[in-house]
All heavy atoms as a GROMACS GRO file, in nm:
protein
  468
    1MET      N    1 -20.561  17.892  14.412
    1MET     CA    2 -20.619  17.778  14.476
    1MET      C    3 -20.530  17.756  14.608
    1MET      O    4 -20.414  17.756  14.606
    1MET     CB    5 -20.612  17.655  14.393
    1MET     CG    6 -20.644  17.523  14.468
    1MET     SD    7 -20.603  17.376  14.375
    1MET     CE    8 -20.722  17.399  14.244
    2ARG      N    9 -20.610  17.742  14.717
    2ARG     CA   10 -20.551  17.718  14.845
    2ARG      C   11 -20.574  17.570  14.881
    2ARG      O   12 -20.685  17.528  14.876
    2ARG     CB   13 -20.598  17.808  14.956
    2ARG     CG   14 -20.526  17.807  15.083
    2ARG     CD   15 -20.578  17.912  15.175
    2ARG     NE   16 -20.506  17.902  15.301
    2ARG     CZ   17 -20.383  17.939  15.332
    2ARG    NH1   18 -20.318  17.997  15.239
    2ARG    NH2   19 -20.329  17.924  15.449
    3ILE      N   20 -20.478  17.502  14.939
    3ILE     CA   21 -20.480  17.352  14.981
    3ILE      C   22 -20.473  17.340  15.124
    3ILE      O   23 -20.388  17.405  15.184
    3ILE     CB   24 -20.369  17.280  14.903
    3ILE    CG1   25 -20.360  17.313  14.763
    3ILE    CG2   26 -20.386  17.132  14.933
    3ILE    CD1   27 -20.222  17.282  14.707
    4THR      N   28 -20.552  17.248  15.179
    4THR     CA   29 -20.537  17.212  15.323
    4THR      C   30 -20.541  17.061  15.338
    4THR      O   31 -20.598  16.995  15.249
    4THR     CB   32 -20.653  17.280  15.412
    4THR    OG1   33 -20.781  17.243  15.355
    4THR    CG2   34 -20.643  17.427  15.409
    5THR      N   35 -20.471  17.022  15.436
    5THR     CA   36 -20.462  16.870  15.453
    5THR      C   37 -20.512  16.845  15.594
    5THR      O   38 -20.495  16.920  15.686
    5THR     CB   39 -20.317  16.814  15.440
    5THR    OG1   40 -20.230  16.880  15.532
    5THR    CG2   41 -20.268  16.846  15.298
    6ASP      N   42 -20.565  16.725  15.614
    6ASP     CA   43 -20.598  16.675  15.744
    6ASP      C   44 -20.517  16.553  15.773
    6ASP      O   45 -20.546  16.440  15.731
    6ASP     CB   46 -20.751  16.643  15.751
    6ASP     CG   47 -20.798  16.598  15.882
    6ASP    OD1   48 -20.714  16.565  15.971
    6ASP    OD2   49 -20.927  16.600  15.906
    7VAL      N   50 -20.400  16.569  15.843
    7VAL     CA   51 -20.310  16.466  15.866
    7VAL      C   52 -20.375  16.352  15.955
    7VAL      O   53 -20.341  16.236  15.939
    7VAL     CB   54 -20.188  16.519  15.941
    7VAL    CG1   55 -20.087  16.411  15.975
    7VAL    CG2   56 -20.119  16.622  15.846
    8ASP      N   57 -20.474  16.388  16.039
    8ASP     CA   58 -20.538  16.284  16.121
    8ASP      C   59 -20.625  16.182  16.033
    8ASP      O   60 -20.641  16.071  16.073
    8ASP     CB   61 -20.628  16.349  16.221
    8ASP     CG   62 -20.551  16.435  16.332
    8ASP    OD1   63 -20.435  16.392  16.357
    8ASP    OD2   64 -20.602  16.527  16.388
    9ARG      N   65 -20.668  16.231  15.922
    9ARG     CA   66 -20.742  16.145  15.832
    9ARG      C   67 -20.656  16.072  15.733
    9ARG      O   68 -20.695  15.964  15.678
    9ARG     CB   69 -20.848  16.231  15.747
    9ARG     CG   70 -20.951  16.291  15.842
    9ARG     CD   71 -21.054  16.350  15.756
    9ARG     NE   72 -21.127  16.249  15.693
    9ARG     CZ   73 -21.251  16.268  15.640
    9ARG    NH1   74 -21.308  16.388  15.635
    9ARG    NH2   75 -21.323  16.171  15.579
   10CYS      N   76 -20.542  16.128  15.702
   10CYS     CA   77 -20.450  16.062  15.596
   10CYS      C   78 -20.412  15.928  15.644
   10CYS      O   79 -20.377  15.893  15.761
   10CYS     CB   80 -20.325  16.144  15.588
   10CYS     SG   81 -20.209  16.090  15.467
   11VAL      N   82 -20.412  15.839  15.536
   11VAL     CA   83 -20.379  15.692  15.563
   11VAL      C   84 -20.244  15.656  15.500
   11VAL      O   85 -20.200  15.542  15.501
   11VAL     CB   86 -20.491  15.596  15.520
   11VAL    CG1   87 -20.618  15.609  15.598
   11VAL    CG2   88 -20.508  15.622  15.363
   12GLY      N   89 -20.178  15.757  15.436
   12GLY     CA   90 -20.047  15.733  15.388
   12GLY      C   91 -20.040  15.657  15.247
   12GLY      O   92 -19.955  15.593  15.214
   13ALA      N   93 -20.153  15.658  15.178
   13ALA     CA   94 -20.166  15.593  15.053
   13ALA      C   95 -20.065  15.647  14.943
   13ALA      O   96 -20.017  15.573  14.854
   13ALA     CB   97 -20.299  15.589  14.998
   14GLY      N   98 -20.026  15.775  14.946
   14GLY     CA   99 -19.940  15.835  14.862
   14GLY      C  100 -19.991  15.867  14.731
   14GLY      O  101 -19.910  15.906  14.640
   15GLN      N  102 -20.121  15.860  14.705
   15GLN     CA  103 -20.179  15.893  14.577
   15GLN      C  104 -20.156  16.044  14.545
   15GLN      O  105 -20.127  16.074  14.423
   15GLN     CB  106 -20.330  15.866  14.575
   15GLN     CG  107 -20.359  15.716  14.577
   15GLN     CD  108 -20.295  15.636  14.470
   15GLN    OE1  109 -20.313  15.674  14.354
   15GLN    NE2  110 -20.227  15.544  14.507
   16CYS      N  111 -20.158  16.123  14.641
   16CYS     CA  112 -20.131  16.270  14.622
   16CYS      C  113 -19.991  16.297  14.565
   16CYS      O  114 -19.961  16.377  14.477
   16CYS     CB  115 -20.165  16.350  14.742
   16CYS     SG  116 -20.061  16.298  14.891
   17VAL      N  117 -19.893  16.226  14.628
   17VAL     CA  118 -19.755  16.237  14.588
   17VAL      C  119 -19.732  16.192  14.446
   17VAL      O  120 -19.662  16.259  14.371
   17VAL     CB  121 -19.660  16.166  14.684
   17VAL    CG1  122 -19.518  16.185  14.638
   17VAL    CG2  123 -19.677  16.210  14.826
   18LEU      N  124 -19.798  16.088  14.410
   18LEU     CA  125 -19.787  16.029  14.278
   18LEU      C  126 -19.849  16.127  14.175
   18LEU      O  127 -19.802  16.140  14.064
   18LEU     CB  128 -19.847  15.890  14.269
   18LEU     CG  129 -19.783  15.783  14.348
   18LEU    CD1  130 -19.871  15.657  14.344
   18LEU    CD2  131 -19.643  15.750  14.288
   19THR      N  132 -19.946  16.189  14.212
   19THR     CA  133 -20.028  16.279  14.119
   19THR      C  134 -19.954  16.418  14.106
   19THR      O  135 -19.946  16.478  13.998
   19THR     CB  136 -20.171  16.304  14.170
   19THR    OG1  137 -20.231  16.176  14.188
   19THR    CG2  138 -20.251  16.386  14.079
   20GLU      N  139 -19.910  16.475  14.218
   20GLU     CA  140 -19.847  16.614  14.212
   20GLU      C  141 -19.732  16.618  14.313
   20GLU      O  142 -19.747  16.676  14.418
   20GLU     CB  143 -19.948  16.724  14.235
   20GLU     CG  144 -19.892  16.861  14.218
   20GLU     CD  145 -19.804  16.881  14.095
   20GLU    OE1  146 -19.858  16.886  13.987
   20GLU    OE2  147 -19.681  16.889  14.108
   21PRO      N  148 -19.608  16.556  14.278
   21PRO     CA  149 -19.506  16.561  14.366
   21PRO      C  150 -19.439  16.693  14.404
   21PRO      O  151 -19.365  16.716  14.491
   21PRO     CB  152 -19.397  16.468  14.300
   21PRO     CG  153 -19.435  16.472  14.160
   21PRO     CD  154 -19.582  16.486  14.151
   22ALA      N  155 -19.473  16.801  14.324
   22ALA     CA  156 -19.427  16.941  14.352
   22ALA      C  157 -19.505  16.994  14.465
   22ALA      O  158 -19.455  17.096  14.522
   22ALA     CB  159 -19.435  17.019  14.224
   23VAL      N  160 -19.612  16.948  14.491
   23VAL     CA  161 -19.702  17.000  14.601
   23VAL      C  162 -19.708  16.910  14.727
   23VAL      O  163 -19.714  16.963  14.834
   23VAL     CB  164 -19.842  17.034  14.548
   23VAL    CG1  165 -19.931  17.076  14.661
   23VAL    CG2  166 -19.834  17.124  14.433
   24PHE      N  167 -19.711  16.780  14.705
   24PHE     CA  168 -19.720  16.690  14.819
   24PHE      C  169 -19.606  16.606  14.837
   24PHE      O  170 -19.531  16.559  14.739
   24PHE     CB  171 -19.841  16.591  14.791
   24PHE     CG  172 -19.975  16.668  14.769
   24PHE    CD1  173 -20.025  16.679  14.647
   24PHE    CD2  174 -20.043  16.725  14.878
   24PHE    CE1  175 -20.141  16.748  14.615
   24PHE    CE2  176 -20.159  16.799  14.857
   24PHE     CZ  177 -20.209  16.799  14.728
   25ASP      N  178 -19.576  16.563  14.965
   25ASP     CA  179 -19.468  16.464  14.994
   25ASP      C  180 -19.528  16.380  15.109
   25ASP      O  181 -19.638  16.404  15.158
   25ASP     CB  182 -19.343  16.536  15.043
   25ASP     CG  183 -19.219  16.438  15.033
   25ASP    OD1  184 -19.236  16.326  15.002
   25ASP    OD2  185 -19.110  16.503  15.066
   26GLN      N  186 -19.450  16.283  15.157
   26GLN     CA  187 -19.495  16.200  15.269
   26GLN      C  188 -19.395  16.206  15.382
   26GLN      O  189 -19.272  16.210  15.358
   26GLN     CB  190 -19.512  16.051  15.221
   26GLN     CG  191 -19.633  16.036  15.127
   26GLN     CD  192 -19.648  15.886  15.092
   26GLN    OE1  193 -19.583  15.845  14.998
   26GLN    NE2  194 -19.738  15.813  15.169
   27ASN      N  195 -19.451  16.212  15.500
   27ASN     CA  196 -19.364  16.201  15.625
   27ASN      C  197 -19.280  16.073  15.617
   27ASN      O  198 -19.349  15.968  15.602
   27ASN     CB  199 -19.457  16.213  15.745
   27ASN     CG  200 -19.373  16.221  15.873
   27ASN    OD1  201 -19.304  16.136  15.898
   27ASN    ND2  202 -19.406  16.318  15.954
   28GLU      N  203 -19.159  16.079  15.645
   28GLU     CA  204 -19.075  15.958  15.642
   28GLU      C  205 -19.108  15.870  15.752
   28GLU      O  206 -19.090  15.743  15.750
   28GLU     CB  207 -18.924  15.984  15.640
   28GLU     CG  208 -18.889  16.049  15.516
   28GLU     CD  209 -18.731  16.081  15.496
   28GLU    OE1  210 -18.664  16.005  15.572
   28GLU    OE2  211 -18.699  16.158  15.418
   29ALA      N  212 -19.155  15.915  15.873
   29ALA     CA  213 -19.186  15.843  15.983
   29ALA      C  214 -19.311  15.758  15.977
   29ALA      O  215 -19.320  15.638  16.000
   29ALA     CB  216 -19.188  15.930  16.107
   30ASP      N  217 -19.415  15.822  15.935
   30ASP     CA  218 -19.551  15.754  15.931
   30ASP      C  219 -19.623  15.749  15.797
   30ASP      O  220 -19.728  15.699  15.771
   30ASP     CB  221 -19.645  15.812  16.042
   30ASP     CG  222 -19.681  15.957  16.011
   30ASP    OD1  223 -19.636  16.019  15.908
   30ASP    OD2  224 -19.743  16.019  16.106
   31GLY      N  225 -19.563  15.820  15.692
   31GLY     CA  226 -19.623  15.814  15.563
   31GLY      C  227 -19.734  15.914  15.530
   31GLY      O  228 -19.787  15.921  15.424
   32THR      N  229 -19.764  15.995  15.627
   32THR     CA  230 -19.875  16.087  15.614
   32THR      C  231 -19.832  16.207  15.525
   32THR      O  232 -19.720  16.230  15.506
   32THR     CB  233 -19.926  16.144  15.750
   32THR    OG1  234 -19.825  16.199  15.821
   32THR    CG2  235 -19.990  16.031  15.828
   33VAL      N  236 -19.934  16.268  15.472
   33VAL     CA  237 -19.911  16.375  15.368
   33VAL      C  238 -19.831  16.494  15.434
   33VAL      O  239 -19.854  16.534  15.552
   33VAL     CB  240 -20.037  16.422  15.309
   33VAL    CG1  241 -20.134  16.486  15.412
   33VAL    CG2  242 -20.010  16.522  15.196
   34VAL      N  243 -19.742  16.549  15.353
   34VAL     CA  244 -19.670  16.670  15.399
   34VAL      C  245 -19.692  16.769  15.271
   34VAL      O  246 -19.672  16.734  15.158
   34VAL     CB  247 -19.518  16.653  15.408
   34VAL    CG1  248 -19.443  16.782  15.426
   34VAL    CG2  249 -19.490  16.542  15.523
   35LEU      N  250 -19.742  16.885  15.313
   35LEU     CA  251 -19.770  16.985  15.204
   35LEU      C  252 -19.654  17.073  15.191
   35LEU      O  253 -19.609  17.130  15.275
   35LEU     CB  254 -19.896  17.065  15.257
   35LEU     CG  255 -19.970  17.155  15.168
   35LEU    CD1  256 -20.017  17.074  15.047
   35LEU    CD2  257 -20.076  17.234  15.232
   36LEU      N  258 -19.606  17.079  15.065
   36LEU     CA  259 -19.487  17.144  15.032
   36LEU      C  260 -19.512  17.295  15.008
   36LEU      O  261 -19.435  17.383  15.016
   36LEU     CB  262 -19.409  17.081  14.908
   36LEU     CG  263 -19.373  16.940  14.935
   36LEU    CD1  264 -19.313  16.888  14.797
   36LEU    CD2  265 -19.274  16.926  15.045
   37THR      N  266 -19.638  17.329  14.953
   37THR     CA  267 -19.675  17.465  14.935
   37THR      C  268 -19.835  17.454  14.953
   37THR      O  269 -19.896  17.355  14.918
   37THR     CB  270 -19.646  17.513  14.797
   37THR    OG1  271 -19.686  17.651  14.781
   37THR    CG2  272 -19.693  17.429  14.685
   38ASP      N  273 -19.897  17.558  14.995
   38ASP     CA  274 -20.041  17.562  15.017
   38ASP      C  275 -20.116  17.638  14.924
   38ASP      O  276 -20.239  17.646  14.924
   38ASP     CB  277 -20.078  17.600  15.169
   38ASP     CG  278 -20.036  17.746  15.192
   38ASP    OD1  279 -19.964  17.808  15.107
   38ASP    OD2  280 -20.072  17.794  15.302
   39GLU      N  281 -20.045  17.696  14.824
   39GLU     CA  282 -20.114  17.766  14.710
   39GLU      C  283 -20.049  17.729  14.580
   39GLU      O  284 -19.924  17.722  14.561
   39GLU     CB  285 -20.102  17.919  14.727
   39GLU     CG  286 -20.188  17.968  14.854
   39GLU     CD  287 -20.209  18.110  14.850
   39GLU    OE1  288 -20.195  18.178  14.744
   39GLU    OE2  289 -20.238  18.159  14.959
   40VAL      N  290 -20.134  17.697  14.488
   40VAL     CA  291 -20.094  17.661  14.355
   40VAL      C  292 -20.181  17.724  14.241
   40VAL      O  293 -20.285  17.759  14.270
   40VAL     CB  294 -20.076  17.511  14.325
   40VAL    CG1  295 -19.988  17.445  14.418
   40VAL    CG2  296 -20.217  17.445  14.339
   41GLY      N  297 -20.129  17.730  14.121
   41GLY     CA  298 -20.204  17.780  14.011
   41GLY      C  299 -20.166  17.700  13.889
   41GLY      O  300 -20.080  17.613  13.892
   42GLY      N  301 -20.233  17.742  13.766
   42GLY     CA  302 -20.191  17.677  13.649
   42GLY      C  303 -20.221  17.533  13.635
   42GLY      O  304 -20.310  17.474  13.691
   43GLU      N  305 -20.129  17.465  13.566
   43GLU     CA  306 -20.145  17.319  13.545
   43GLU      C  307 -20.131  17.242  13.670
   43GLU      O  308 -20.196  17.132  13.684
   43GLU     CB  309 -20.035  17.263  13.443
   43GLU     CG  310 -20.055  17.327  13.309
   43GLU     CD  311 -19.950  17.277  13.214
   43GLU    OE1  312 -19.879  17.178  13.242
   43GLU    OE2  313 -19.939  17.336  13.100
   44ALA      N  314 -20.063  17.292  13.767
   44ALA     CA  315 -20.048  17.220  13.904
   44ALA      C  316 -20.179  17.213  13.971
   44ALA      O  317 -20.214  17.118  14.035
   44ALA     CB  318 -19.939  17.283  13.987
   45ALA      N  319 -20.255  17.324  13.946
   45ALA     CA  320 -20.394  17.326  14.021
   45ALA      C  321 -20.480  17.219  13.970
   45ALA      O  322 -20.554  17.162  14.053
   45ALA     CB  323 -20.450  17.468  13.993
   46GLU      N  324 -20.478  17.180  13.847
   46GLU     CA  325 -20.556  17.078  13.787
   46GLU      C  326 -20.509  16.938  13.853
   46GLU      O  327 -20.592  16.848  13.885
   46GLU     CB  328 -20.550  17.072  13.637
   46GLU     CG  329 -20.646  16.970  13.578
   46GLU     CD  330 -20.794  17.006  13.620
   46GLU    OE1  331 -20.828  17.127  13.628
   46GLU    OE2  332 -20.865  16.914  13.642
   47ARG      N  333 -20.384  16.917  13.868
   47ARG     CA  334 -20.333  16.798  13.930
   47ARG      C  335 -20.366  16.790  14.071
   47ARG      O  336 -20.399  16.679  14.129
   47ARG     CB  337 -20.180  16.780  13.894
   47ARG     CG  338 -20.145  16.755  13.752
   47ARG     CD  339 -20.001  16.717  13.730
   47ARG     NE  340 -19.914  16.830  13.768
   47ARG     CZ  341 -19.875  16.928  13.675
   47ARG    NH1  342 -19.925  16.914  13.554
   47ARG    NH2  343 -19.793  17.025  13.710
   48VAL      N  344 -20.366  16.894  14.139
   48VAL     CA  345 -20.416  16.898  14.285
   48VAL      C  346 -20.563  16.867  14.291
   48VAL      O  347 -20.596  16.796  14.386
   48VAL     CB  348 -20.379  17.043  14.352
   48VAL    CG1  349 -20.449  17.054  14.479
   48VAL    CG2  350 -20.226  17.056  14.364
   49ARG      N  351 -20.642  16.915  14.210
   49ARG     CA  352 -20.781  16.881  14.203
   49ARG      C  353 -20.793  16.729  14.192
   49ARG      O  354 -20.878  16.665  14.257
   49ARG     CB  355 -20.863  16.951  14.090
   49ARG     CG  356 -20.886  17.091  14.118
   49ARG     CD  357 -20.990  17.147  14.010
   49ARG     NE  358 -21.014  17.291  14.046
   49ARG     CZ  359 -20.938  17.391  13.997
   49ARG    NH1  360 -20.840  17.368  13.922
   49ARG    NH2  361 -20.976  17.520  14.028
   50GLU      N  362 -20.718  16.671  14.096
   50GLU     CA  363 -20.719  16.531  14.076
   50GLU      C  364 -20.678  16.456  14.204
   50GLU      O  365 -20.736  16.356  14.252
   50GLU     CB  366 -20.635  16.479  13.957
   50GLU     CG  367 -20.644  16.337  13.933
   50GLU     CD  368 -20.554  16.298  13.824
   50GLU    OE1  369 -20.504  16.381  13.745
   50GLU    OE2  370 -20.526  16.174  13.792
   51ALA      N  371 -20.563  16.497  14.263
   51ALA     CA  372 -20.517  16.440  14.385
   51ALA      C  373 -20.626  16.446  14.501
   51ALA      O  374 -20.647  16.350  14.574
   51ALA     CB  375 -20.390  16.500  14.436
   52THR      N  376 -20.693  16.554  14.506
   52THR     CA  377 -20.804  16.578  14.611
   52THR      C  378 -20.918  16.469  14.583
   52THR      O  379 -20.974  16.406  14.671
   52THR     CB  380 -20.852  16.716  14.609
   52THR    OG1  381 -20.751  16.805  14.630
   52THR    CG2  382 -20.978  16.731  14.710
   53HIS      N  383 -20.946  16.456  14.460
   53HIS     CA  384 -21.052  16.362  14.423
   53HIS      C  385 -21.024  16.220  14.449
   53HIS      O  386 -21.105  16.138  14.491
   53HIS     CB  387 -21.088  16.382  14.277
   53HIS     CG  388 -21.199  16.292  14.226
   53HIS    ND1  389 -21.324  16.307  14.258
   53HIS    CD2  390 -21.187  16.191  14.144
   53HIS    CE1  391 -21.403  16.211  14.193
   53HIS    NE2  392 -21.316  16.137  14.128
   54ILE      N  393 -20.897  16.172  14.429
   54ILE     CA  394 -20.865  16.041  14.444
   54ILE      C  395 -20.808  15.999  14.579
   54ILE      O  396 -20.784  15.878  14.608
   54ILE     CB  397 -20.757  15.993  14.333
   54ILE    CG1  398 -20.616  16.067  14.350
   54ILE    CG2  399 -20.809  16.017  14.187
   54ILE    CD1  400 -20.509  16.012  14.257
   55CYS      N  401 -20.790  16.085  14.670
   55CYS     CA  402 -20.747  16.058  14.810
   55CYS      C  403 -20.833  15.965  14.872
   55CYS      O  404 -20.957  16.001  14.890
   55CYS     CB  405 -20.726  16.188  14.887
   55CYS     SG  406 -20.682  16.157  15.058
   56PRO      N  407 -20.795  15.844  14.905
   56PRO     CA  408 -20.893  15.740  14.962
   56PRO      C  409 -20.943  15.773  15.106
   56PRO      O  410 -21.047  15.732  15.144
   56PRO     CB  411 -20.808  15.618  14.970
   56PRO     CG  412 -20.661  15.660  14.975
   56PRO     CD  413 -20.657  15.793  14.901
   57ALA      N  414 -20.879  15.875  15.167
   57ALA     CA  415 -20.916  15.908  15.307
   57ALA      C  416 -20.989  16.049  15.302
   57ALA      O  417 -21.026  16.092  15.407
   57ALA     CB  418 -20.791  15.918  15.399
   58GLN      N  419 -20.997  16.111  15.183
   58GLN     CA  420 -21.050  16.243  15.179
   58GLN      C  421 -20.983  16.340  15.273
   58GLN      O  422 -21.046  16.424  15.330
   58GLN     CB  423 -21.206  16.243  15.199
   58GLN     CG  424 -21.278  16.153  15.103
   58GLN     CD  425 -21.268  16.201  14.957
   58GLN    OE1  426 -21.300  16.306  14.927
   58GLN    NE2  427 -21.201  16.120  14.869
   59ALA      N  428 -20.845  16.333  15.278
   59ALA     CA  429 -20.769  16.414  15.371
   59ALA      C  430 -20.723  16.551  15.310
   59ALA      O  431 -20.663  16.624  15.380
   59ALA     CB  432 -20.653  16.331  15.415
   60LEU      N  433 -20.767  16.562  15.182
   60LEU     CA  434 -20.719  16.688  15.114
   60LEU      C  435 -20.846  16.776  15.088
   60LEU      O  436 -20.938  16.725  15.056
   60LEU     CB  437 -20.647  16.664  14.988
   60LEU     CG  438 -20.530  16.562  14.991
   60LEU    CD1  439 -20.482  16.528  14.857
   60LEU    CD2  440 -20.419  16.615  15.080
   61SER      N  441 -20.826  16.907  15.097
   61SER     CA  442 -20.939  16.997  15.052
   61SER      C  443 -20.872  17.125  14.984
   61SER      O  444 -20.760  17.152  15.007
   61SER     CB  445 -21.027  17.040  15.167
   61SER     OG  446 -20.951  17.098  15.266
   62ILE      N  447 -20.952  17.177  14.897
   62ILE     CA  448 -20.906  17.295  14.820
   62ILE      C  449 -21.020  17.408  14.827
   62ILE      O  450 -21.140  17.375  14.846
   62ILE     CB  451 -20.883  17.266  14.681
   62ILE    CG1  452 -20.997  17.193  14.608
   62ILE    CG2  453 -20.752  17.177  14.665
   62ILE    CD1  454 -20.980  17.169  14.458
   63SER      N  455 -20.972  17.524  14.818
   63SER     CA  456 -21.057  17.643  14.810
   63SER      C  457 -20.998  17.737  14.722
   63SER      O  458 -20.874  17.750  14.696
   63SER     CB  459 -21.082  17.705  14.951
   63SER     OG  460 -20.956  17.748  14.997
   64ASP      N  461 -21.079  17.824  14.653
   64ASP     CA  462 -21.021  17.928  14.566
   64ASP      C  463 -20.997  18.059  14.621
   64ASP      O  464 -21.032  18.090  14.732
   64ASP     CB  465 -21.129  17.952  14.447
   64ASP     CG  466 -21.141  17.825  14.364
   64ASP    OD1  467 -21.041  17.758  14.332
   64ASP    OD2  468 -21.250  17.797  14.310
   0.00000   0.00000   0.00000
């Protein structure tokens, strides 16, 4: 699974970080998403799917 983020859409809610902190972090200056890795598999992939689904700004996308 490959992950992409749209920092311009991100509102800094932090739901992605709470859902999968091994993949997502937040910029200390403005709180927008920081992608720690752009490819995941296994159990982390399911948490990334959940983070993508609950992102209030729809700033995350995934592809296989």
